[in-house]
Backbone as JSON, one array per atom type, in Angstrom:
{
  "sequence": "MQIIVKLHPYRKSASLTVHYNGLVQGWIYRHLESNLSRQIHTEGWHDGKRKLKFFVFSRLLGDVKIKNGQVYFLGEVLLAIASPLEKLLEDISLFLIRKGQMNLGDVSFEVLSIEVRHPPRFERPILLKALSPITVYSTLEAPDGRKKTYYYAPQEPEFGQQVLANLRRKIRAWTGEDIPPDGATFRPVRVSNRNLVIARYKGTVIKGWTGIYELDAPEPYLRMALDAGLGAKNSQGFGFVEVWEKKSHRDTENTEEGK",
  "N": [[-18.69, 116.76, 66.65], [-21.63, 118.04, 65.08], [-23.45, 120.9, 63.92], [-26.52, 121.9, 62.45], [-27.69, 124.57, 60.82], [-30.64, 126.14, 60.08], [-31.69, 128.51, 57.78], [-33.25, 131.55, 56.58], [-33.49, 133.93, 54.06], [-34.02, 137.42, 54.67], [-34.62, 139.12, 52.64], [-36.02, 138.84, 49.41], [-34.49, 136.96, 46.81], [-31.91, 137.63, 47.61], [-28.35, 137.89, 47.36], [-25.0, 136.52, 47.13], [-21.52, 136.54, 46.22], [-20.38, 133.55, 44.61], [-18.09, 132.71, 45.72], [-17.97, 132.68, 48.64], [-16.78, 131.66, 50.89], [-14.84, 132.85, 52.58], [-16.35, 134.8, 53.87], [-18.08, 133.31, 55.52], [-16.21, 131.95, 57.11], [-14.93, 134.14, 58.39], [-17.12, 135.17, 59.81], [-17.59, 133.11, 61.65], [-15.2, 133.2, 63.24], [-15.47, 135.78, 64.34], [-17.62, 135.5, 66.05], [-16.98, 133.91, 68.15], [-15.94, 133.4, 71.54], [-13.36, 135.55, 72.66], [-10.83, 134.53, 73.56], [-11.02, 131.88, 72.78], [-11.32, 132.17, 70.01], [-8.8, 133.24, 69.39], [-7.17, 131.12, 70.2], [-7.87, 129.13, 68.33], [-7.47, 130.38, 65.79], [-4.89, 131.59, 65.87], [-3.11, 130.03, 67.46], [-3.81, 127.21, 67.26], [-3.69, 123.59, 66.72], [-0.99, 121.35, 66.79], [0.81, 119.21, 64.58], [3.81, 118.17, 64.22], [5.23, 120.42, 61.99], [2.86, 121.26, 61.0], [-0.08, 123.17, 61.35], [-3.22, 122.88, 62.71], [-6.71, 123.68, 62.64], [-9.2, 122.7, 63.32], [-12.01, 122.97, 62.67], [-14.84, 122.95, 60.45], [-16.94, 123.78, 57.67], [-19.98, 123.69, 55.76], [-21.15, 124.26, 52.34], [-23.65, 126.75, 51.56], [-26.66, 125.37, 51.4], [-29.6, 124.41, 49.65], [-32.52, 126.14, 48.78], [-31.45, 127.61, 46.32], [-30.03, 129.54, 43.62], [-27.74, 129.6, 40.99], [-26.07, 132.04, 39.19], [-24.24, 133.86, 36.87], [-21.88, 134.05, 38.45], [-22.92, 134.58, 40.95], [-24.66, 133.55, 43.9], [-27.98, 133.08, 44.47], [-30.37, 133.43, 46.98], [-33.29, 131.9, 47.44], [-35.08, 130.84, 49.18], [-35.39, 128.71, 52.03], [-32.24, 127.79, 53.43], [-29.44, 125.73, 54.34], [-26.79, 125.66, 56.66], [-24.04, 123.91, 57.68], [-21.93, 123.22, 60.41], [-18.99, 121.95, 61.88], [-17.02, 120.51, 64.51], [-14.51, 119.05, 66.63], [-14.24, 120.39, 68.92], [-16.33, 121.18, 71.22], [-17.0, 123.55, 72.53], [-16.71, 125.54, 70.62], [-18.9, 125.11, 68.91], [-20.93, 125.49, 70.74], [-20.65, 128.23, 71.39], [-21.26, 129.43, 68.9], [-23.89, 128.5, 68.51], [-25.28, 129.58, 70.74], [-25.02, 132.33, 70.26], [-26.49, 132.58, 67.85], [-29.03, 131.77, 68.71], [-29.65, 133.76, 70.58], [-29.45, 136.12, 69.02], [-30.94, 135.59, 66.72], [-30.57, 135.94, 64.05], [-28.37, 135.85, 61.16], [-25.71, 137.42, 59.61], [-24.22, 137.73, 56.52], [-21.91, 139.26, 54.61], [-23.73, 141.5, 52.68], [-26.12, 140.28, 53.13], [-28.82, 139.29, 55.13], [-29.96, 136.76, 57.24], [-32.72, 135.06, 58.66], [-32.7, 133.04, 61.53], [-33.98, 129.92, 61.6], [-33.91, 127.4, 62.82], [-31.8, 125.28, 64.86], [-30.02, 122.4, 64.67], [-28.56, 119.86, 66.56], [-26.18, 117.5, 65.87], [-25.02, 114.43, 66.73], [-22.28, 112.06, 66.5], [-23.01, 109.17, 64.52], [-23.98, 105.72, 65.21], [-21.28, 103.58, 64.82], [-20.43, 101.87, 61.89], [-18.65, 99.78, 59.78], [-17.81, 99.43, 56.36], [-18.55, 102.97, 55.71], [-20.76, 105.26, 54.1], [-20.19, 108.51, 52.88], [-21.26, 111.83, 52.31], [-20.15, 114.65, 50.62], [-20.62, 117.85, 51.64], [-19.35, 120.16, 51.26], [-16.69, 120.91, 48.98], [-14.11, 118.43, 48.77], [-10.71, 118.88, 49.06], [-7.56, 117.95, 47.83], [-4.13, 118.01, 47.58], [-0.78, 118.47, 46.24], [2.31, 120.19, 46.59], [4.42, 120.9, 44.06], [7.63, 121.0, 42.39], [8.48, 122.76, 39.56], [10.37, 122.27, 36.46], [11.72, 124.7, 36.08], [12.14, 125.55, 38.61], [10.08, 126.84, 39.9], [7.31, 126.78, 42.21], [4.49, 124.67, 42.07], [1.04, 123.96, 42.44], [-0.58, 120.93, 42.6], [-3.68, 119.55, 42.14], [-5.37, 116.72, 43.19], [-7.54, 114.31, 41.65], [-10.49, 112.43, 42.58], [-10.33, 109.87, 41.47], [-7.67, 109.25, 41.35], [-5.08, 107.4, 42.96], [-3.62, 108.76, 44.93], [-5.38, 110.58, 46.02], [-7.2, 109.28, 47.86], [-5.24, 108.19, 49.54], [-3.98, 110.45, 50.63], [-6.12, 111.67, 51.95], [-6.59, 109.81, 54.03], [-4.09, 109.87, 55.33], [-4.13, 112.49, 56.18], [-6.29, 112.44, 58.01], [-5.14, 110.79, 59.93], [-3.09, 112.47, 60.89], [-4.65, 114.51, 62.01], [-5.97, 113.14, 64.11], [-3.76, 112.47, 65.63], [-2.79, 115.02, 66.35], [-4.95, 116.02, 67.8], [-5.56, 114.13, 69.83], [-3.15, 113.11, 70.7], [-2.49, 110.56, 70.22], [-1.23, 108.09, 68.07], [-2.81, 106.49, 65.63], [-2.71, 103.73, 63.65], [-3.74, 103.26, 60.2], [-4.78, 100.71, 59.66], [-5.3, 99.11, 57.34], [-7.07, 100.78, 56.04], [-9.35, 102.32, 53.69], [-10.28, 104.8, 51.28], [-12.57, 105.81, 48.99], [-14.03, 106.97, 45.87], [-17.54, 106.79, 45.28], [-19.88, 107.73, 44.06], [-19.16, 109.88, 41.98], [-18.55, 112.34, 39.6], [-17.45, 114.29, 36.75], [-19.07, 116.49, 37.06], [-19.03, 117.02, 39.71], [-16.8, 118.45, 40.27], [-15.52, 121.32, 41.77], [-14.53, 124.6, 41.41], [-13.12, 126.92, 43.28], [-12.59, 130.18, 44.75], [-10.53, 131.53, 47.17], [-9.79, 134.24, 48.94], [-8.39, 135.24, 46.72], [-6.96, 133.02, 45.85], [-7.06, 130.2, 43.77], [-8.82, 127.24, 44.25], [-9.26, 123.79, 43.92], [-11.74, 121.32, 44.29], [-13.8, 118.49, 45.27], [-17.13, 117.41, 45.32], [-19.67, 114.92, 46.08], [-20.28, 111.33, 46.59], [-18.73, 109.15, 48.86], [-16.84, 106.29, 50.02], [-15.77, 105.37, 53.18], [-13.63, 103.26, 54.77], [-12.42, 102.48, 57.66], [-10.7, 102.61, 60.88], [-12.71, 103.39, 63.82], [-11.98, 105.94, 65.08], [-11.12, 107.4, 62.87], [-13.43, 107.81, 61.32], [-14.93, 109.33, 63.16], [-13.32, 111.63, 63.33], [-13.41, 112.48, 60.68], [-16.09, 113.33, 60.44], [-16.19, 115.29, 62.41], [-14.12, 117.13, 61.87], [-13.68, 117.27, 59.15], [-12.68, 116.28, 55.76], [-9.62, 115.93, 53.93], [-7.77, 118.86, 52.9], [-7.62, 122.34, 54.04], [-9.87, 122.76, 55.67], [-10.9, 124.64, 57.56], [-11.36, 126.71, 55.9], [-13.64, 126.1, 54.65], [-13.81, 123.64, 53.29], [-14.34, 120.21, 52.62], [-16.39, 119.3, 54.36], [-18.34, 116.68, 55.57], [-21.15, 114.41, 55.69], [-22.9, 111.58, 57.02], [-24.18, 109.58, 54.52], [-27.47, 109.35, 53.48], [-29.86, 107.81, 51.54], [-32.15, 109.59, 49.45], [-32.07, 111.83, 50.99], [-32.88, 115.14, 52.23], [-30.92, 116.8, 51.47], [-29.85, 115.63, 49.3], [-29.87, 116.4, 46.7], [-27.89, 118.49, 44.89], [-26.45, 121.59, 43.76], [-24.17, 121.36, 41.43], [-22.81, 123.22, 40.01], [-22.05, 125.21, 41.61], [-19.67, 127.52, 42.74], [-18.06, 127.48, 40.55]],
  "CA": [[-20.1, 117.11, 66.69], [-22.06, 118.92, 64.0], [-24.72, 121.6, 64.05], [-27.14, 122.24, 61.18], [-28.43, 125.81, 61.02], [-31.6, 126.42, 59.01], [-31.75, 129.96, 57.6], [-34.12, 132.07, 55.52], [-33.12, 135.34, 53.81], [-35.09, 138.4, 54.9], [-34.94, 139.8, 51.38], [-36.14, 137.91, 48.29], [-33.41, 136.94, 45.82], [-30.64, 138.14, 48.13], [-27.27, 137.15, 46.7], [-23.6, 136.67, 47.46], [-20.62, 135.88, 45.28], [-20.28, 132.12, 44.88], [-16.86, 132.49, 46.49], [-18.29, 133.32, 49.91], [-16.17, 130.92, 52.01], [-14.18, 133.76, 53.51], [-17.36, 135.48, 54.67], [-18.54, 132.39, 56.55], [-15.1, 131.73, 58.04], [-14.78, 135.34, 59.19], [-18.27, 135.26, 60.72], [-17.36, 132.16, 62.74], [-14.17, 133.73, 64.14], [-15.96, 136.98, 65.04], [-18.67, 135.21, 67.01], [-16.46, 133.06, 69.21], [-15.31, 134.09, 72.66], [-12.09, 136.05, 72.12], [-9.71, 133.62, 73.84], [-11.21, 130.7, 71.95], [-11.01, 132.57, 68.64], [-7.34, 133.36, 69.28], [-6.59, 129.77, 70.28], [-8.09, 128.41, 67.08], [-6.92, 131.08, 64.64], [-3.46, 131.9, 65.99], [-2.32, 128.94, 68.04], [-4.16, 125.95, 66.6], [-3.15, 122.34, 67.26], [0.16, 121.08, 65.93], [1.39, 117.91, 64.31], [5.04, 118.62, 63.59], [5.17, 121.81, 61.53], [1.51, 121.54, 60.52], [-1.02, 123.74, 62.31], [-4.6, 122.5, 62.4], [-7.66, 124.56, 63.32], [-10.24, 121.82, 63.82], [-13.43, 123.18, 62.38], [-15.14, 122.86, 59.03], [-18.33, 124.14, 57.41], [-20.51, 123.3, 54.45], [-21.7, 125.31, 51.5], [-25.04, 127.1, 51.87], [-27.38, 124.41, 50.58], [-31.06, 124.48, 49.72], [-33.25, 126.83, 47.71], [-30.52, 128.59, 45.76], [-29.84, 129.56, 42.17], [-26.42, 130.12, 40.64], [-26.11, 132.75, 37.92], [-23.24, 134.92, 36.65], [-20.96, 134.16, 39.56], [-23.62, 134.91, 42.17], [-25.61, 132.58, 44.41], [-29.2, 133.76, 44.89], [-31.08, 132.68, 48.0], [-34.71, 132.03, 47.11], [-35.87, 130.32, 50.29], [-34.62, 128.15, 53.13], [-30.93, 127.2, 53.17], [-28.81, 125.09, 55.49], [-25.35, 125.78, 56.86], [-23.58, 122.93, 58.66], [-20.63, 123.52, 60.99], [-18.56, 120.82, 62.7], [-15.74, 120.64, 65.21], [-14.4, 118.22, 67.82], [-14.22, 121.33, 70.04], [-17.75, 121.48, 71.43], [-17.16, 124.94, 72.94], [-16.88, 126.34, 69.41], [-20.28, 124.97, 68.46], [-21.79, 126.1, 71.76], [-20.59, 129.68, 71.22], [-22.0, 129.78, 67.69], [-25.32, 128.23, 68.71], [-25.83, 130.54, 71.69], [-25.14, 133.62, 69.6], [-27.59, 132.53, 66.88], [-30.29, 131.7, 69.45], [-29.9, 135.09, 71.17], [-29.6, 137.14, 67.99], [-32.04, 135.23, 65.82], [-30.23, 136.17, 62.65], [-26.98, 135.7, 60.75], [-25.39, 138.34, 58.53], [-23.06, 137.42, 55.69], [-21.84, 140.35, 53.64], [-24.92, 142.35, 52.7], [-27.31, 139.43, 53.23], [-29.25, 138.93, 56.48], [-30.79, 135.56, 57.3], [-33.39, 134.7, 59.9], [-32.37, 131.71, 62.01], [-35.21, 129.18, 61.81], [-33.68, 126.31, 63.77], [-30.44, 124.75, 64.99], [-30.05, 120.97, 65.0], [-27.29, 119.29, 67.01], [-26.06, 116.14, 65.35], [-23.92, 113.68, 67.32], [-21.83, 110.99, 65.6], [-23.91, 108.0, 64.49], [-23.39, 104.44, 65.57], [-20.25, 103.28, 63.82], [-20.4, 100.62, 61.15], [-17.58, 99.86, 58.79], [-17.5, 100.8, 55.92], [-19.64, 103.92, 55.78], [-20.83, 106.18, 52.98], [-20.15, 109.91, 53.27], [-21.58, 112.81, 51.28], [-19.42, 115.9, 50.8], [-21.46, 119.04, 51.55], [-18.45, 121.16, 50.67], [-15.74, 120.12, 48.2], [-12.91, 117.87, 49.37], [-9.55, 119.27, 48.27], [-6.36, 117.19, 48.12], [-3.14, 118.55, 46.66], [0.65, 118.46, 46.56], [3.09, 121.29, 46.04], [5.49, 120.31, 43.26], [8.59, 121.94, 41.84], [8.6, 122.68, 38.11], [11.76, 122.26, 36.0], [12.35, 126.02, 36.21], [12.3, 125.86, 40.02], [8.88, 127.43, 40.5], [6.41, 125.87, 42.91], [3.17, 124.53, 41.48], [0.1, 123.16, 43.22], [-1.3, 119.94, 41.81], [-4.87, 119.05, 42.83], [-5.69, 115.35, 42.8], [-8.92, 113.92, 41.4], [-10.83, 111.27, 43.41], [-9.97, 108.61, 40.83], [-6.24, 109.02, 41.51], [-4.84, 106.75, 44.27], [-3.1, 109.72, 45.91], [-6.5, 111.28, 46.66], [-7.59, 108.53, 49.05], [-4.08, 108.04, 50.43], [-3.75, 111.7, 51.36], [-7.25, 111.85, 52.88], [-6.35, 108.97, 55.2], [-2.92, 110.4, 56.04], [-4.57, 113.73, 56.82], [-7.07, 112.05, 59.18], [-4.2, 110.28, 60.94], [-2.45, 113.64, 61.5], [-5.63, 115.2, 62.85], [-6.15, 112.34, 65.32], [-2.52, 112.59, 66.42], [-2.71, 116.37, 66.91], [-6.06, 116.25, 68.72], [-5.57, 113.21, 70.97], [-1.8, 112.72, 71.08], [-2.35, 109.13, 69.95], [-1.03, 107.77, 66.65], [-3.59, 105.29, 65.34], [-2.47, 103.29, 62.28], [-4.98, 103.15, 59.41], [-5.32, 99.36, 59.75], [-5.86, 98.69, 56.05], [-8.17, 101.68, 55.7], [-9.5, 102.78, 52.31], [-11.22, 105.88, 51.01], [-12.73, 105.75, 47.54], [-15.26, 107.57, 45.35], [-18.64, 105.87, 44.95], [-20.71, 108.43, 43.08], [-18.44, 111.13, 41.7], [-18.32, 112.57, 38.17], [-16.86, 115.6, 36.47], [-20.0, 117.52, 37.53], [-18.76, 117.27, 41.12], [-15.64, 119.32, 40.41], [-15.8, 122.7, 42.16], [-13.37, 125.48, 41.37], [-13.46, 128.03, 44.17], [-11.54, 131.17, 45.03], [-10.47, 131.95, 48.55], [-8.85, 135.36, 49.09], [-7.58, 135.37, 45.52], [-6.33, 131.75, 45.49], [-7.95, 129.22, 43.16], [-8.77, 125.95, 44.94], [-10.1, 122.78, 43.29], [-12.21, 120.28, 45.19], [-14.8, 117.58, 44.72], [-18.25, 116.93, 46.12], [-20.0, 113.56, 45.68], [-20.47, 110.3, 47.59], [-17.49, 108.41, 49.05], [-16.85, 105.23, 51.03], [-14.65, 105.34, 54.11], [-13.49, 102.01, 55.53], [-11.29, 102.82, 58.52], [-11.03, 102.5, 62.31], [-13.72, 104.34, 64.27], [-11.51, 107.31, 65.27], [-11.02, 108.07, 61.57], [-14.77, 108.27, 60.98], [-15.28, 110.42, 64.06], [-12.58, 112.84, 62.95], [-13.94, 112.93, 59.38], [-17.35, 114.04, 60.67], [-15.97, 116.44, 63.3], [-13.12, 118.09, 61.4], [-13.64, 117.32, 57.69], [-11.75, 115.46, 54.99], [-8.72, 116.66, 53.06], [-7.1, 120.07, 53.37], [-8.31, 123.64, 54.04], [-11.2, 122.58, 56.28], [-11.38, 125.87, 58.18], [-11.74, 127.62, 54.81], [-14.92, 125.64, 54.11], [-13.62, 122.52, 52.38], [-14.27, 118.87, 53.18], [-17.44, 118.92, 55.3], [-19.07, 115.47, 55.13], [-22.16, 113.82, 56.56], [-23.27, 110.21, 56.66], [-25.12, 109.69, 53.41], [-28.71, 108.59, 53.52], [-30.57, 107.96, 50.28], [-33.34, 110.44, 49.45], [-31.93, 112.9, 51.98], [-33.32, 116.44, 51.74], [-29.76, 117.48, 50.9], [-29.25, 114.72, 48.34], [-29.78, 117.09, 45.42], [-27.04, 119.66, 45.07], [-26.11, 122.31, 42.56], [-22.76, 121.12, 41.25], [-22.17, 124.34, 39.34], [-21.7, 126.2, 42.62], [-18.27, 127.76, 42.95], [-17.3, 127.47, 39.31]],
  "C": [[-20.41, 118.09, 65.55], [-23.33, 119.66, 64.42], [-25.2, 121.96, 62.64], [-28.03, 123.45, 61.44], [-29.34, 126.03, 59.81], [-31.85, 127.92, 58.96], [-32.76, 130.32, 56.51], [-33.76, 133.53, 55.3], [-34.3, 136.26, 54.09], [-35.55, 139.02, 53.59], [-34.98, 138.78, 50.25], [-34.98, 138.09, 47.31], [-32.16, 137.65, 46.3], [-29.51, 137.29, 47.56], [-25.91, 137.48, 47.29], [-22.78, 136.13, 46.31], [-20.54, 134.4, 45.62], [-19.04, 131.8, 45.72], [-16.99, 133.14, 47.87], [-17.65, 132.62, 51.12], [-15.56, 131.83, 53.05], [-15.16, 134.5, 54.39], [-17.84, 134.59, 55.81], [-17.44, 132.16, 57.58], [-14.92, 132.93, 58.97], [-15.9, 135.5, 60.2], [-18.06, 134.33, 61.91], [-16.33, 132.71, 63.73], [-14.69, 134.9, 64.96], [-16.96, 136.65, 66.14], [-18.29, 134.11, 67.99], [-15.95, 133.93, 70.35], [-13.86, 134.38, 72.28], [-10.91, 135.12, 72.37], [-9.8, 132.36, 72.98], [-10.87, 131.01, 70.5], [-9.51, 132.65, 68.43], [-6.68, 131.99, 69.31], [-6.7, 129.04, 68.95], [-7.33, 129.06, 65.93], [-5.4, 131.22, 64.71], [-2.63, 130.72, 66.46], [-2.57, 127.61, 67.33], [-3.64, 124.75, 67.37], [-2.1, 121.86, 66.27], [0.46, 119.59, 65.81], [2.67, 118.19, 63.53], [4.94, 120.09, 63.23], [3.76, 122.2, 61.07], [0.63, 122.08, 61.64], [-2.44, 123.46, 61.84], [-5.56, 123.33, 63.23], [-8.93, 123.87, 63.79], [-11.65, 122.41, 63.79], [-13.61, 123.19, 60.88], [-16.6, 123.27, 58.84], [-18.7, 123.8, 55.98], [-20.72, 124.51, 53.56], [-23.1, 125.66, 52.03], [-25.92, 126.32, 50.89], [-28.88, 124.57, 50.74], [-31.65, 125.18, 48.53], [-32.4, 127.97, 47.18], [-30.48, 128.47, 44.24], [-28.51, 130.22, 41.88], [-26.5, 130.79, 39.27], [-25.05, 133.85, 37.92], [-22.35, 135.15, 37.87], [-21.58, 134.55, 40.88], [-24.49, 133.73, 42.6], [-26.78, 133.36, 44.98], [-29.96, 132.86, 45.85], [-32.57, 132.94, 47.84], [-35.62, 131.58, 48.24], [-34.96, 129.77, 51.36], [-33.29, 127.56, 52.65], [-30.39, 126.63, 54.47], [-27.32, 125.39, 55.49], [-24.97, 124.81, 57.96], [-22.17, 123.3, 59.11], [-20.26, 122.36, 61.9], [-17.23, 121.13, 63.35], [-15.7, 119.6, 66.33], [-14.38, 119.07, 69.09], [-15.65, 121.81, 70.28], [-17.98, 122.93, 71.85], [-17.34, 125.85, 71.73], [-18.33, 126.29, 68.95], [-21.26, 125.57, 69.46], [-21.81, 127.62, 71.6], [-21.42, 130.13, 70.02], [-23.5, 129.61, 67.91], [-25.95, 129.25, 69.64], [-25.99, 131.91, 71.07], [-26.35, 133.62, 68.66], [-28.95, 132.48, 67.58], [-30.64, 133.08, 70.02], [-30.23, 136.12, 70.11], [-30.77, 136.86, 67.06], [-31.76, 135.5, 64.36], [-28.74, 136.01, 62.43], [-26.75, 136.59, 59.55], [-24.12, 137.92, 57.82], [-22.97, 138.47, 54.59], [-23.04, 141.26, 53.79], [-26.23, 141.57, 52.88], [-27.58, 139.08, 54.69], [-30.2, 137.74, 56.39], [-31.47, 135.47, 58.66], [-32.99, 133.28, 60.26], [-33.67, 130.98, 62.34], [-35.05, 128.06, 62.83], [-32.21, 125.95, 63.79], [-30.57, 123.3, 65.45], [-28.65, 120.53, 65.41], [-27.23, 117.84, 66.56], [-24.81, 115.48, 65.95], [-23.5, 112.56, 66.37], [-22.76, 109.78, 65.66], [-23.21, 106.77, 65.04], [-22.46, 104.0, 64.45], [-20.45, 101.9, 63.21], [-19.41, 100.78, 60.01], [-17.87, 98.93, 57.62], [-18.74, 101.69, 56.01], [-19.58, 104.84, 54.57], [-20.96, 107.61, 53.49], [-20.46, 110.8, 52.08], [-20.86, 114.11, 51.59], [-20.37, 117.08, 50.59], [-20.63, 120.29, 51.25], [-17.31, 120.38, 50.03], [-14.52, 119.67, 49.0], [-11.72, 118.23, 48.48], [-8.31, 118.54, 48.77], [-5.3, 117.62, 47.11], [-1.72, 118.3, 47.16], [1.29, 119.68, 45.94], [4.32, 120.71, 45.37], [6.42, 121.4, 42.74], [8.73, 121.71, 40.35], [10.07, 122.68, 37.72], [12.47, 123.6, 36.15], [12.48, 126.46, 37.67], [11.09, 126.47, 40.68], [8.02, 126.36, 41.16], [5.04, 125.86, 42.23], [2.32, 123.64, 42.37], [-0.65, 122.22, 42.28], [-2.45, 119.39, 42.65], [-5.22, 117.67, 42.29], [-7.19, 115.19, 42.57], [-9.23, 112.66, 42.21], [-10.43, 109.93, 42.8], [-8.48, 108.29, 40.95], [-5.98, 108.41, 42.89], [-4.34, 107.71, 45.34], [-4.22, 110.45, 46.67], [-6.89, 110.57, 47.96], [-6.45, 108.38, 50.05], [-3.86, 109.29, 51.26], [-4.9, 112.0, 52.32], [-7.01, 111.07, 54.16], [-5.16, 109.46, 56.02], [-3.28, 111.68, 56.79], [-5.39, 113.43, 58.07], [-6.16, 111.53, 60.29], [-3.49, 111.43, 61.65], [-3.4, 114.36, 62.44], [-5.84, 114.46, 64.17], [-4.95, 112.5, 66.23], [-2.43, 113.96, 67.1], [-3.77, 116.59, 67.98], [-5.95, 115.41, 69.99], [-4.18, 112.88, 71.5], [-1.52, 111.25, 70.81], [-2.21, 108.9, 68.45], [-1.7, 106.44, 66.36], [-3.34, 104.88, 63.89], [-3.77, 103.1, 61.52], [-5.56, 101.75, 59.32], [-6.01, 98.93, 58.46], [-6.99, 99.55, 55.56], [-8.16, 102.03, 54.22], [-10.49, 103.93, 52.27], [-11.35, 105.97, 49.5], [-14.01, 106.44, 47.11], [-16.28, 106.5, 45.0], [-19.53, 106.47, 43.89], [-20.12, 109.82, 42.87], [-18.22, 111.21, 40.2], [-17.71, 113.95, 37.99], [-17.77, 116.75, 36.93], [-19.75, 117.88, 38.99], [-17.5, 118.12, 41.34], [-16.09, 120.74, 40.73], [-14.51, 123.48, 42.13], [-13.74, 126.75, 42.14], [-12.28, 128.99, 44.26], [-11.65, 131.59, 46.49], [-9.38, 133.0, 48.7], [-7.86, 135.4, 47.92], [-6.91, 134.09, 45.05], [-7.36, 130.8, 44.92], [-7.74, 127.87, 43.83], [-9.73, 125.0, 44.24], [-10.48, 121.72, 44.3], [-13.36, 119.51, 44.57], [-15.89, 117.28, 45.74], [-18.52, 115.48, 45.7], [-20.15, 112.64, 46.88], [-19.2, 109.44, 47.64], [-17.69, 107.31, 50.09], [-15.59, 105.32, 51.87], [-14.69, 104.04, 54.89], [-12.24, 102.16, 56.38], [-11.68, 102.62, 59.97], [-11.96, 103.63, 62.76], [-13.19, 105.75, 64.5], [-11.37, 108.1, 63.96], [-12.38, 108.61, 61.15], [-15.17, 109.45, 61.86], [-14.6, 111.72, 63.65], [-13.06, 113.37, 61.6], [-15.19, 113.76, 59.56], [-17.14, 115.31, 61.48], [-15.07, 117.52, 62.71], [-12.98, 118.14, 59.88], [-12.58, 116.44, 57.08], [-10.87, 116.35, 54.13], [-8.19, 117.92, 53.73], [-8.07, 121.25, 53.43], [-9.71, 123.58, 54.64], [-11.74, 123.88, 56.87], [-11.71, 126.95, 57.16], [-13.03, 127.17, 54.12], [-14.8, 124.52, 53.09], [-13.63, 121.21, 53.16], [-15.29, 118.52, 54.24], [-18.18, 117.71, 54.74], [-20.11, 115.08, 56.17], [-22.36, 112.38, 56.12], [-24.37, 110.28, 55.62], [-26.3, 108.77, 53.61], [-29.45, 108.85, 52.22], [-31.85, 108.76, 50.47], [-33.3, 111.47, 50.56], [-32.4, 114.2, 51.38], [-32.16, 117.24, 51.19], [-29.11, 116.66, 49.79], [-29.15, 115.32, 46.95], [-28.99, 118.36, 45.61], [-26.76, 120.31, 43.74], [-24.61, 122.21, 42.36], [-22.06, 122.22, 40.47], [-21.68, 125.37, 40.34], [-20.18, 126.31, 42.75], [-17.45, 127.77, 41.7], [-17.26, 128.85, 38.7]]
}
């Protein structure tokens, strides 16, 4: 399930660093019931040695301007949060309804509305728009023995392969059922170099890609993509996707964000 929170800054031209993912993530953890926050942050859900946290959020999208490493909020913005754990979204929604505002760093936003979005009727294949960059990577060993992180581009076959493998792990960890991909594919449809986003999260540089993608996979894969995100580092604000509709109010995005 997804919620779309419409916000408006109280102060004109309020700004945050473009690398604000940690602020949003921290806000989410702080406003969950304590046992739930601990379950997600500390315990998680496991697939082998991998620990998954099962939530994802978008960038702050809307009336914004990017300048000198800062994002300026000029008017209404949207923040989307998703999770297969409905209690997480309920906690966040109830807090925002009661409080009527959301504080990120030094910026306070008025909460204008909260929209609950349930998964759409499934049709295969489906087009998805990334509202936060999808990151896919491997950790490689250099000749000198040092570890290096290689980030894949959407045009590389490993990008789609790893996205699908990641969805399979999420389904297995969440449901206990291993569902084969059944000839599934994930490919870029409208992605260019302008969709590359270079972000920093707690000092670590992370590369990801926005854009439009096609997912052709069994229904549980689509459900998990919408509820938990695509690729890696979802709980850090990477890989939030929505079903793409042409001429959507979110169809125009600032691809310089995060660079």
